[in-house]
N, C-alpha and C positions, 0 to 999 in steps of 0.2 A: 328670271333675269329682269332687272329693272330697266325700263326704257329711258333713254337720256331725255327725250322730249316728252313730258307729261304735264298734267295740270299744275303740279307743284313747281317744276322748273320753269315753265312758261310764265306762271304768275310771279315767281321770284324775279325773273329777268325783267318783266314789265314793271316790277316795283322799283327798278332803277329810276323811274320817274319820281317816285317818292324820295329816293336818295338825293336827287337834285333839290327837292324841297328841303331836305335836311341840310344840305350844303349851304343853301341860301339862309336858312335860319341861323346857322352857326357862323355865317360869314362876317358877322360883326362882333361875335362874342369875345374874342381875345383882343382884336385890334382896338376895341374901345379903350383898353387900358394901356396901350403902347404909346410911348412918347412920339414916335415917328408919325403915327396917325394923327395925334393931337396937333402936332406942329404943322403938318402938311395941310390939314383941313381946318386949321384955325380953332382948335379945341372946341368943337361943337358941343353945346350943352342944351338942356331943356328942349324947347320946341324945335330947335335946329337939328339936334340929334334925332329927335322924334320924327322929323321929316325925312331924314336919311333912312332910318330904320323902316318906316312905314311905306316908303316908296315901292318896295317889293309887293306889298299887299295891294297897292293901287293898281299896279300892272296885273296882278293876279286876278283882281276883280274883273278887268277887261278880258283876260284870257278865259276865265270861267264862263262868262257870258257868251263868249265866242265859241266855246266848246260845244254848245248845244247844237247849232246847225252844222258845224264842221264835223262833229262826231257822227251825226246822221248822214251827212253827205259823203265824206271821205272814208268813213269807217273809224272805229275807235283806234285801231292800230296805226293807220296812216297819220291821223291827227296827232298821236303821241310822237311819231317821228318828226312831224312838223314842229312840235314844241321843242324837241331836242335841238333842232337847227336854230330856233329863236334863242334858246338858252346860250348857245355858243356865242351868238352876237352880243347878248347882254353881259356875259362873263368877260368878253374882250373889252367892252366899253368900260366896265368897272376896273379892270386891271390897268387900262391905259388912261384912266381918268386924270384930268389936270386940275380938277377942283370939285367943289361940292356939287355944282350943277351937273357936270358930266357923270359923276358918281350916281346921282339920283336917277338920271336918264338910264344908265346901265342897269340899275336895280329895277326900274320900271319895266324895261325890255325883258330882263330875266324873269320878272314876275309874270309876264304874259305866258311864258312857258309853264310856270308853276300852276297858273290858273287852268291851263289846258290839261296838264297831266294829273293834277290833283282831282279833277272832275272825272276824267276818262279812264284812268288806270283802275279805280275801284269798279267802274262799270264793266270794263273788259274782264277783270278778274271774276266778278260775280256772274257774268254771262257765260264764262267757260267752265265754271266750277260746279261739281255735283252739289246738290242741296245739303248733304250731310257734312260736308267739309267747307261750305262756302265761307263761314266765319273765319275759319283757319286760313283759308287762302287770301281773303281780303285783309286779314291782319298782317300779312306780309308787307302790305303797303306801309303801315305804321312802323313795322320793324325796320324797313328800309329807310324811312325818315330818320329814325333814331340812329341807325348806323351811319347815315350821311352826316348827321350832326356830329357824331363821335369822331369820324374820320377827319372832317373839316376842322374840328376843334383842335385835334392833335397836330394837324398840318400847321395851323396857325400858331399853336403853342411852340412847335419847333422853330418856326420862322421868327417868333418873337425875340429870339436871341441874336438875330441878325442886326447889324447896325446900319441899316439903309431902308429905303422905301420898299425893298423886297419883303419887309415885314407884312405888308398887306397886298402888294401886287402879285407875289407868287401864289398865295392861296387862292386869290380870286381867279387867276389864270388857270390854275389846275382844275377848276370846276368844269372845264370843257371836257375832260377825259371821260367821266361817266356818261356824258351826253353823247359823245361820239360812239361809245360802245353800245348805248341803247339804240341809237339811230341805225347802226349797222346790223345789229343782231336781230332786230324785229323783222327784217326781210325774210327770215327763215321761219317765222312763227305764223300760225293761222289767224284769220280774222274771226271775230265773234260769230258763232253759229246763229245767234238770234238776230244779229245785224244782217247776216247773209239771207236769212229767211225773210226779213222785212223787205229785202230788195228782190224777192222772188228767185233767189239763187238756191233753190231747194236741194239740188243734188250736192252742191258744195256744203250746205248746212248739215246734211245727213252724214257726209263723209267726215266733216270736222267733228261732229258729235261722236261718231264711231272711233275716230282717232283719239279723242280725249277720254272716252269712257271704257274702251276695251283694249287689251294688249295686242290683239291681232287685227284691229280696225274692222271689226265685224259689223256691217251695216244692218244685219238681221238680228242682232242681239236684242232680246225683249226690252231691256231697260233703255237701250238707245232708241228703239222705236217708240216706246212709251213717252220718253221726253220729247222726241220729235213730234209726236201727235199732240202733246200739250202745247208746244210752240205753235203748231199749225192751227189748232183750235183757237188759241188766243188771237192770232193774227186774223183769222177768219171773222171772229166776232168784232174785232176792231174795224175791219173793212166794211162789214155789214152795217155797223153803226155810222159809218162815214164820218168819223170824228175828226175834228180839227184840233190838232195837238196843241197849238198855241192857245186857242180858246178854252180847251178842256183843262189846261193847267189850273185855271181858277174857276172852273165850272163847279156846279153843286156836288158832283160825284167825286171829284178829285181834290178839291181845295183843302180838305182836312189832311190828306196825305202829303200834299206839297208843303203845306204850312208846317206839318210835323217834321218833314225832312229839313226845312229851313231852321226850325226851332232847335233841333238837335245840334246843328252846326253852330248856332248862336251860343247855346249853352256850353258847348265844348270850348269856345273861346273865353266865355265869361267864368270858367273855372279858375282862371288866373294863371294858366300855364305859361302864357307869354311873358309874364313877369319874371319867371325863372329861366325860360329859354333864352330870352334876349338880354336880360339885365341881372343875371345871377352874380356877376362881378360886382355890381353896385350894392346888391343886398349883402354879400359877404364882407365887402369893405366897410359898409356902415355898421355891420355887426362886430367889427374888430377882428376879423379873421385875416391872418397874414398869408402871403403866397397865394393870393386868390386865383391866379391863372391856373396853377396846378390843382388847387383844391376844387375848383369848379369842374374839372374833368371828371371827378367822381360822380357828379350828377348825370353827366352824359353817358357814362358807363352804365349807371343804374337804369337810365331810360331804355337803353337797348336790352339789358338783361330782364327788366321787368315786363317787357313786351312778350317775352317767350311764353309765360303762363297763359297769356291771352291767345296766342297762336295755338297752343295745345288744347285748351279747354273751353274757349268761348262757345263752341258749338254744343258743349254740355251745360255750361253755366247759363247761357242765353244772353241776349243783348240787354234786356231789361234789368236783370239782376246786376250785371256788370256796371251799368250806369248808376243804379241806385247806391250800390256800395261805394263806388268811386266818388260820387258827389259827397256822401257823408264823411268819408275819410279825408278828402281834400279840405272840406270845411273845417274839420278838427285841426288839421295841421296849420291852416292859415290863421285860424283864431289864436292858436298857440303862439305863432310867430308874432302876430300883431300884439298880443298881450305882453309878451316878453319885451318887445321894443317899447311899448307904452310905459311899462313899469320901470324898466332899467335904463332906458335911453335918455339922452340929453341933446340939446342943440349942438350942431357941429361947429367947433371953434374955427375951423379952416374955411376960408371963403372960396368961391368959384369951384365948388365940388358938385358932382352929380347928385349928391345926397346931402341933406341938411339935418339929419338926425342920426346919432351914433351911440354905440355902446362902448364904454371905455372901462378897462380894469375889471371886467366880469367874465373871465374865461369860461366858466361853466355855462353861463347864459349864452355866450357867443357860440359855443359848440352845440348847445341845444337848438339854437336857430339854424345852424348849419345842418344838423341832422334832420330837422323838420323840413327844411327846404328840399333835401334829398328825398324824403318820404312823400312829400307833395308831388314831386315829379314822378316817382315810382307809382304812386296811386293813379295818376293820370295815364301812365303807360299801360297799366293793367286794365283800364276801363274805358274812359272817354276817348283816349287817343285812338285805338283801333276801331272801337264801335262807332264813333262818329263818321268814319269813312265807309263802314260796311252797311250801316242802317239805311241811308237814303236810297242807294240803288236797289235795295230789297223791296221797298214798300210801294214803288210806283210801277205801272205796267210799261211794256216795251215801247208803246207808241209815244209816250211822253217821258221815257226814262232819261234820255240825254238832256232834254230841256229842263226837267225837274231837278236833276242832279246838278246841272249847270247853275240853276237858280239857287239851290241850297249851298253850293260851293261858293258862289258869288257872295252870298250872305255871310259865309265864313270869312271871306276876305275883306268884306266891308267892315265887319267888326274888328278883324285883325288890323286893318288900316287905322281905325279909330284908336284902338288900344296902343298900337305901336307909336302913334303920334302923341297920345295922351299920357302914357306911363312915365316917361322921363320928367315932365313938369309936375306930375302928381307926386312922384317920389320926393321932389323938392318942396312941395307946398303942403300936402296933407300928411306926408311922412308915414307913420305906422298905421294910420287909418286905412290906407290902401289895402292892407291885408284883411282888415275887417270887412271891407266892401266886397272883396272877392270871396271871402268866406260865406257871406250872406247870399251871394249869387249861387253858390253851390247848394245851399239849403233850398233856394227857390228852384234850382234845377231838379233836386230830389223830388219836390212836390209835383213839378210838371211831369216828370217821367212816370211817377206813380199814377197820376190821373189820366194821362193821355197816350202813353207809349205802349203798344201791344208787343207781345213776344213774337219773334219771327223765325226763331231757330228751327232747323229741320224742314222748313217749308220750301217748295219750289217757287221760283219767281212768278210762275203763272197762278199760284194758289193765293196770292196776297189779296185778291178781291174777296175771297172767302173770309179772311181775317177782318177786313174793314167793313164788310157789309152785313155781318151777323148782328143780332139784336142786343147782345150783352154789352155792357160798358167795355171799352177797349182794354182797361187794366185788368179785366177778368177773362180776357180772351185766351182760350185754349190752355187753361192751366192743367187740365187732365191729359192723360196719355191717350192718343187715338188708338182704336182697335187695329187699324191697318193704314199704313201710309198710302195715300191716293196713287202716287206714282208706282209704288210696288204692286198695288192692286191692278192697275192698268197693264203693267208688265206681265203679271200672272195671266190676265185675260188674253194677251197677245200670244203668250206661250202655249196656252190651251186652245188657241184658235177661236176664242169667243169674240175677239175684237178684230176688225178688219185690218189686214196688212196695208200700209200706205200704198196708194195706187202707183203705177209705174211713173218713175220720176220724169221721164221725157214728156209723158202726157200731162203731168202736173205743170211742168214748165210752160207748155203750150196753152194750157187753160188759164194760167195766171197772166200770161202775156196778152191773151185775148180779151182780158177784162177792160 
């Protein structure tokens, strides 16, 4: 009998925080091309539209930075609930906006929620997941993002046939629904066992581990006790070191990991995916594709579908291989799109358009650009999309996890803000060269991952010190198969009585409180 509440269902529900992210990404996708939006907000072009689009990323930067201390103080779960409340406020402001200023404020407020949830949902998922399916579980975050994009896009597409301001007001108001569901449902879900342990709530931590790992909530299960002992040992070492988590972020021992987490988020944005998520309508219109609102929906369907292989097999493929293949494939499609625009395009004869370079009378070329745009998005969904969220929480220890992931997520949103603001004027000024630039960024990302990103699949979160402190270059780390998984070995020792059973929980509580 399958239990209703398990790691998969809990992680999938928490991923509604990612769905909010997807809703906000798609919140401008259709309305950009509607007459009602252009008329009410004064047909924003270039930097003005860039400011509206990037406002969410500005708020997300603030939220991501705030997630570090809130996630440690209130717990991952409660902070996600706080984000859901903030989201409803932002969605209400957007829906009721009377001009560009109020719209930007609403997107900034909603962005604070996105910053909180985009940092903490992957942490929560990774901290409750068994090591062997951690990639699959955290991939649910990206799948939820793509589903949120898809749902919001079709809501907007349906509303685009209305002949009133409801074209944009109704979709923005409906964004409150998943936030209300997320806020309410999380009351029934457990806190992270690793967060509980960090607060010396050891009995709760063990019970949550048993609840997540065994069908009968057996706190004496050897694997449960082995994982519990690993968490205990990690926290003991941290306390003996008397580390200052803020100082340690950039200390000699951790700066490589923190920088790697930040770099992965930077490269995920520089792949060029925002060009297609936010501005696919502009690209297809400049390529001479008709019915762009309906045609764009195919991309969002592919985004969701292409994430499924990552959910199923990332724990077998590994994070490193996924990023390497994704970077090369995206580079190919971007170079192809740029080359086709350069060779067959010409200046746009129509003034006051969001794009100044068009392809006319070349249906084969237009459809090739359309297909390549879809394949670029699909390549991202199978690689950098999910991996960029699962990798940072994996590579840093518990004592600085929330802060390091907050910093890496804030880096993501800082780059997102810059790109959201810059892409509209870049499309108008440098035209097809923008695709060549992002293609080159993908080549650079491939080189960086090859040289500096180790493989982390199948490792417990407490084993990451082992990966980063061995003497081999990181790109050669653990290529061979280990003879025995460390956690399995510890579980075997517990089962055979070779390892000491955890001391009585009440005694442990008293010992920790007396420190």
